[in-house]
Residue frames relative to the residue before (quaternion, step in Angstrom):
aa qw qx qy qz dx dy dz
M 1.0000 0.0000 0.0000 0.0000 0.00 0.00 0.00
I 0.6290 0.5473 -0.3399 0.4350 3.60 0.98 -0.82
N 0.6697 0.4920 -0.3082 0.4631 3.63 0.97 -0.80
T 0.5956 0.5472 -0.3622 0.4633 3.60 1.12 -0.59
I 0.6530 0.4958 -0.3046 0.4849 3.59 0.98 -0.84
K 0.6367 0.5257 -0.3170 0.4665 3.60 0.97 -0.88
T 0.6616 0.5067 -0.3022 0.4628 3.59 0.94 -0.89
T 0.6581 0.5034 -0.3077 0.4679 3.58 0.92 -0.87
F 0.6612 0.4969 -0.2998 0.4754 3.58 0.91 -0.90
G 0.6563 0.5244 -0.3032 0.4499 3.58 0.96 -0.87
F 0.6091 0.5417 -0.3454 0.4650 3.57 1.08 -0.70
L 0.6536 0.5073 -0.3087 0.4691 3.59 0.97 -0.83
I 0.6281 0.5202 -0.3253 0.4786 3.60 1.05 -0.76
A 0.6427 0.5197 -0.3219 0.4617 3.62 0.96 -0.85
A 0.6484 0.5027 -0.3162 0.4763 3.58 0.98 -0.80
L 0.6256 0.5371 -0.3277 0.4613 3.58 1.02 -0.81
E 0.6413 0.5195 -0.3166 0.4676 3.60 1.00 -0.82
K 0.6734 0.5236 -0.2994 0.4274 3.55 0.94 -0.89
Y 0.8035 0.3287 -0.1407 0.4759 3.57 0.91 -0.88
T 0.7172 0.3144 -0.2441 0.5719 3.60 1.28 0.20
P 0.5974 -0.5698 0.4027 0.3953 3.63 -1.19 0.15
L 0.4665 0.6865 -0.4428 0.3391 3.61 1.25 -0.04
K 0.0393 -0.7868 0.6157 0.0175 3.57 -1.12 0.71
F 0.1214 -0.8211 0.5575 0.0157 3.55 -0.71 1.17
R 0.7495 0.3421 -0.1820 0.5367 3.59 1.24 -0.37
G 0.4703 -0.6550 0.5150 0.2908 3.52 -1.31 0.40
D 0.6088 -0.5962 0.4114 0.3235 3.55 -1.33 -0.16
S 0.5012 0.6495 -0.4407 0.3643 3.64 1.21 0.10
I 0.6419 -0.5175 0.3676 0.4301 3.60 -1.20 0.24
E 0.6198 0.5473 -0.3472 0.4424 3.58 1.10 -0.60
D 0.6582 0.5134 -0.2953 0.4648 3.59 1.24 -0.44
V 0.4742 0.6624 -0.4585 0.3551 3.60 1.21 -0.20
Y 0.5769 -0.6299 0.4042 0.3271 3.55 -0.90 0.98
N 0.8590 -0.0119 -0.0627 0.5079 3.58 -0.83 1.13
Y 0.1589 0.8033 -0.5478 0.1713 3.58 1.05 0.82
L 0.0889 0.7718 -0.6252 0.0746 3.55 -1.01 0.88
K 0.2458 -0.7537 0.5940 0.1366 3.56 -0.69 1.11
I 0.2595 -0.7855 0.5501 0.1146 3.56 -0.67 1.17
S 0.7844 -0.1044 0.1195 0.5997 3.56 0.96 -0.92
E 0.7389 -0.3624 0.3090 0.4767 3.55 -1.30 -0.17
Y 0.7761 0.3742 -0.1600 0.4817 3.57 1.10 -0.75
I 0.7854 0.2914 -0.1454 0.5265 3.63 1.12 -0.44
A 0.0153 0.7484 -0.6627 0.0208 3.53 -1.04 0.96
T 0.1704 -0.7845 0.5910 0.0792 3.56 -1.15 0.65
S 0.0687 0.8010 -0.5925 0.0510 3.55 -1.25 0.41
G 0.5555 -0.4837 0.5218 0.4303 3.43 -1.48 -0.26
Q 0.7783 -0.3595 0.2419 0.4544 3.59 -1.28 -0.22
P 0.2846 -0.7504 0.5703 0.1751 3.61 -0.71 1.05
T 0.4677 -0.6220 0.5446 0.3127 3.54 -1.34 0.37
E 0.6982 -0.4293 0.3398 0.4613 3.59 -1.29 0.07
A 0.6751 0.4919 -0.2981 0.4620 3.59 0.85 -0.95
Q 0.6511 0.5070 -0.3158 0.4683 3.58 1.01 -0.75
F 0.6077 0.5294 -0.3597 0.4702 3.62 1.07 -0.62
R 0.6199 0.5258 -0.3443 0.4698 3.60 1.03 -0.70
A 0.6503 0.5027 -0.3063 0.4802 3.60 1.03 -0.80
I 0.6117 0.5456 -0.3361 0.4638 3.58 1.04 -0.79
H 0.6654 0.4924 -0.2935 0.4782 3.57 0.91 -0.93
S 0.6747 0.5080 -0.3057 0.4397 3.60 0.90 -0.87
K 0.6644 0.4770 -0.2963 0.4932 3.59 1.23 -0.40
G 0.6549 -0.5852 0.2910 0.3795 3.58 1.25 0.34
Y 0.4566 0.6523 -0.4812 0.3667 3.60 1.19 0.26
D 0.1920 -0.8282 0.5237 0.0549 3.56 -0.56 1.24
T 0.7679 0.2313 -0.1379 0.5812 3.58 1.27 -0.28
V 0.1149 -0.7512 0.6466 0.0660 3.53 -1.14 0.79
I 0.1247 -0.7510 0.6452 0.0648 3.54 -0.96 0.98
N 0.1237 -0.7932 0.5958 0.0234 3.56 -0.76 1.13
L 0.1729 -0.8096 0.5556 0.0770 3.60 -0.67 1.10
A 0.5847 0.5856 -0.3788 0.4143 3.62 1.22 -0.02
P 0.4714 -0.6236 0.5290 0.3304 3.58 -1.06 0.68
Q 0.4701 -0.6550 0.5015 0.3137 3.58 -1.13 0.54
S 0.3853 0.6919 -0.5418 0.2815 3.56 -0.48 1.20
V 0.6415 -0.5192 0.4018 0.3968 3.53 -1.27 0.39
L 0.6375 0.5454 -0.3284 0.4339 3.59 1.00 -0.80
E 0.6921 0.4537 -0.2637 0.4955 3.57 1.16 -0.57
N 0.4108 -0.7211 0.4623 0.3124 3.60 1.29 0.01
S 0.2210 0.8306 -0.4812 0.1725 3.56 1.18 0.68
L 0.3615 -0.6423 0.6226 0.2629 3.48 -1.34 0.45
M 0.3302 -0.8104 0.4476 0.1840 3.58 -0.12 1.29
T 0.7181 0.4106 -0.2469 0.5048 3.62 1.16 -0.46
E 0.2661 0.8212 -0.4795 0.1578 3.58 1.27 0.29
R 0.6599 0.5139 -0.3200 0.4450 3.61 0.79 -0.98
E 0.6955 0.4757 -0.2749 0.4631 3.59 0.82 -1.00
L 0.6251 0.5400 -0.3316 0.4557 3.58 0.98 -0.85
L 0.7074 0.4624 -0.2687 0.4620 3.58 0.79 -1.02
R 0.6184 0.5244 -0.3485 0.4702 3.60 0.98 -0.73
G 0.6465 0.5285 -0.3104 0.4543 3.58 1.00 -0.84
L 0.6826 0.4553 -0.2720 0.5029 3.58 1.17 -0.59
G 0.4911 -0.6598 0.4297 0.3726 3.59 1.27 -0.24
V 0.4892 0.6462 -0.4284 0.3994 3.57 1.23 0.51
E 0.4238 -0.6835 0.5313 0.2663 3.58 -0.91 0.94
Y 0.1521 -0.7924 0.5887 0.0487 3.55 -1.00 0.92
I 0.0412 -0.7747 0.6309 -0.0128 3.54 -0.82 1.08
H 0.0888 -0.8073 0.5833 0.0114 3.56 -0.65 1.13
I 0.0253 0.7595 -0.6461 0.0709 3.54 -0.71 1.19
P 0.1470 -0.8338 0.5249 0.0873 3.62 0.18 1.23
V 0.1069 -0.8035 0.5856 0.0075 3.56 -0.62 1.20
N 0.3776 -0.7057 0.5587 0.2173 3.56 -0.78 1.08
F 0.4376 -0.7288 0.4574 0.2611 3.60 -0.58 1.13
Q 0.6821 0.4879 -0.2845 0.4645 3.59 1.09 -0.66
K 0.8091 0.1617 -0.0532 0.5625 3.60 1.20 -0.53
P 0.0168 -0.7980 0.6024 -0.0023 3.63 0.35 1.12
R 0.2223 -0.8096 0.5357 0.0904 3.57 -0.89 0.94
V 0.6044 -0.5459 0.4417 0.3763 3.54 -1.21 0.55
D 0.6152 0.5552 -0.3414 0.4434 3.60 1.04 -0.76
D 0.6149 0.5316 -0.3393 0.4735 3.61 1.06 -0.73
F 0.6709 0.4932 -0.2943 0.4690 3.57 0.92 -0.92
T 0.6219 0.5359 -0.3402 0.4586 3.60 1.02 -0.76
K 0.6510 0.5007 -0.3103 0.4787 3.62 0.92 -0.88
F 0.6440 0.5292 -0.3051 0.4606 3.55 0.97 -0.90
S 0.6742 0.5013 -0.2909 0.4578 3.58 0.85 -0.98
R 0.6524 0.5073 -0.3138 0.4675 3.58 0.93 -0.86
A 0.6487 0.5175 -0.3221 0.4557 3.58 0.95 -0.84
L 0.6820 0.4790 -0.2983 0.4653 3.60 0.85 -0.90
Q 0.6508 0.5129 -0.3252 0.4557 3.58 0.94 -0.81
A 0.6561 0.5077 -0.3125 0.4627 3.60 1.02 -0.75
L 0.7278 0.4136 -0.2207 0.5006 3.58 1.19 -0.53
E 0.2351 0.8023 -0.5167 0.1844 3.57 1.24 0.37
N 0.8348 0.1435 -0.1662 0.5050 3.57 -0.99 0.97
E 0.5847 0.4752 -0.4089 0.5149 3.59 1.18 0.60
K 0.4933 -0.6488 0.4821 0.3213 3.57 -1.11 0.59
V 0.0186 -0.8076 0.5853 -0.0692 3.55 -0.65 1.24
W 0.1815 -0.7429 0.6369 0.0979 3.55 -1.02 0.92
V 0.0867 -0.7951 0.6001 0.0139 3.58 -0.72 1.09
H 0.0839 0.8124 -0.5714 0.0798 3.58 -0.76 1.00
C 0.0826 -0.7113 0.6884 0.1154 3.48 -1.47 0.17
A 0.7776 -0.3181 0.2134 0.4987 3.61 -1.08 -0.46
A 0.8412 0.0918 0.0086 0.5328 3.59 0.86 -0.98
N 0.4986 -0.6469 0.4002 0.4155 3.60 1.34 -0.02
M 0.4362 0.6766 -0.4840 0.3430 3.61 1.14 0.38
R 0.6526 0.4829 -0.3103 0.4946 3.62 0.84 -0.93
V 0.6904 0.5083 -0.2817 0.4309 3.53 0.79 -1.12
S 0.6667 0.4988 -0.3265 0.4475 3.60 0.83 -0.87
A 0.6447 0.5010 -0.3218 0.4794 3.61 1.05 -0.71
F 0.6498 0.5020 -0.3124 0.4776 3.60 0.97 -0.84
M 0.6628 0.4977 -0.3099 0.4657 3.60 0.94 -0.86
Y 0.6215 0.5304 -0.3447 0.4622 3.58 0.97 -0.77
R 0.6843 0.4774 -0.2887 0.4695 3.58 0.82 -0.97
Y 0.6428 0.5237 -0.3184 0.4595 3.59 0.99 -0.84
R 0.6877 0.4800 -0.2871 0.4629 3.57 0.83 -0.95
S 0.6871 0.4865 -0.2785 0.4622 3.59 1.01 -0.81
S 0.8152 0.3227 -0.1478 0.4577 3.57 0.70 -1.08
V 0.7262 0.3910 -0.2462 0.5090 3.61 1.10 -0.57
L 0.7664 0.3421 -0.1847 0.5113 3.58 0.84 -0.97
N 0.3212 -0.7901 0.4610 0.2449 3.58 1.34 -0.20
E 0.2411 0.7503 -0.5675 0.2384 3.56 0.96 0.86
P 0.5812 -0.5674 0.4332 0.3906 3.60 -1.09 0.54
D 0.6073 -0.5999 0.3899 0.3454 3.55 -1.00 0.87
E 0.6820 0.5078 -0.3070 0.4275 3.57 0.84 -0.93
V 0.6271 0.5191 -0.3377 0.4725 3.61 1.13 -0.56
A 0.6964 0.4630 -0.2748 0.4744 3.60 0.80 -1.00
R 0.6456 0.5455 -0.3195 0.4284 3.60 1.02 -0.79
L 0.5576 0.6207 -0.3932 0.3863 3.62 1.08 -0.62
D 0.7013 0.4432 -0.2690 0.4893 3.59 0.92 -0.89
L 0.5966 0.5717 -0.3607 0.4325 3.60 1.03 -0.71
V 0.7498 0.4194 -0.2338 0.4553 3.58 0.72 -1.05
K 0.4921 0.6131 -0.4506 0.4230 3.61 1.24 -0.03
I 0.7151 0.4182 -0.2259 0.5126 3.56 1.20 -0.62
W 0.7639 -0.2643 0.2166 0.5475 3.60 0.80 -1.02
E 0.3958 -0.6440 0.5902 0.2831 3.53 -1.42 0.12
P 0.3418 -0.7678 0.4979 0.2138 3.62 -0.26 1.19
I 0.0923 -0.7705 0.6301 0.0293 3.52 -1.15 0.82
G 0.8223 0.2888 -0.1761 0.4576 3.55 -1.33 0.16
V 0.8509 -0.0281 0.0573 0.5214 3.55 -0.89 -1.02
W 0.6581 0.5164 -0.3135 0.4493 3.60 1.06 -0.69
K 0.6036 0.5325 -0.3569 0.4742 3.58 1.09 -0.62
R 0.6604 0.4821 -0.3006 0.4910 3.59 1.01 -0.79
F 0.6283 0.5654 -0.3332 0.4179 3.60 1.00 -0.83
I 0.7423 0.4207 -0.2416 0.4623 3.59 0.90 -0.84
S 0.6668 0.5157 -0.3221 0.4310 3.59 1.18 -0.31
């Protein structure tokens, strides 16, 4: 529960940074909101800034998967696709409605990750809540990792409730 509160508060801070001159985070990949390294090839986070995307690219990430819909409410970077293309980074957008995650979204996500096996992939959404749930389900059901191992990374971000609790089970 404490990590869910931290994630929610952090999302509000990220929005404050975007719409005011205030800055609370740096530009490295470790500074990206709710950054979590899953493996040598996969890292996850909330929404990176333009400068953070440049840092992500400089660390060898060749593909970015975005699970957040593009909207002000999601704290989206509206020029993300163009920015990443300009850096030579592949961009995959699978917009997931936070209120209604669909099996079809997870299928697209799983296919994308499987096609990028052994490539460095950065997966993000607005706060890393969607992504952490998708990664947990992917690791549990596709990679057959033990539940307790995959769950450790999930709960670093939040404890899914409601529709998300059903989605991961």
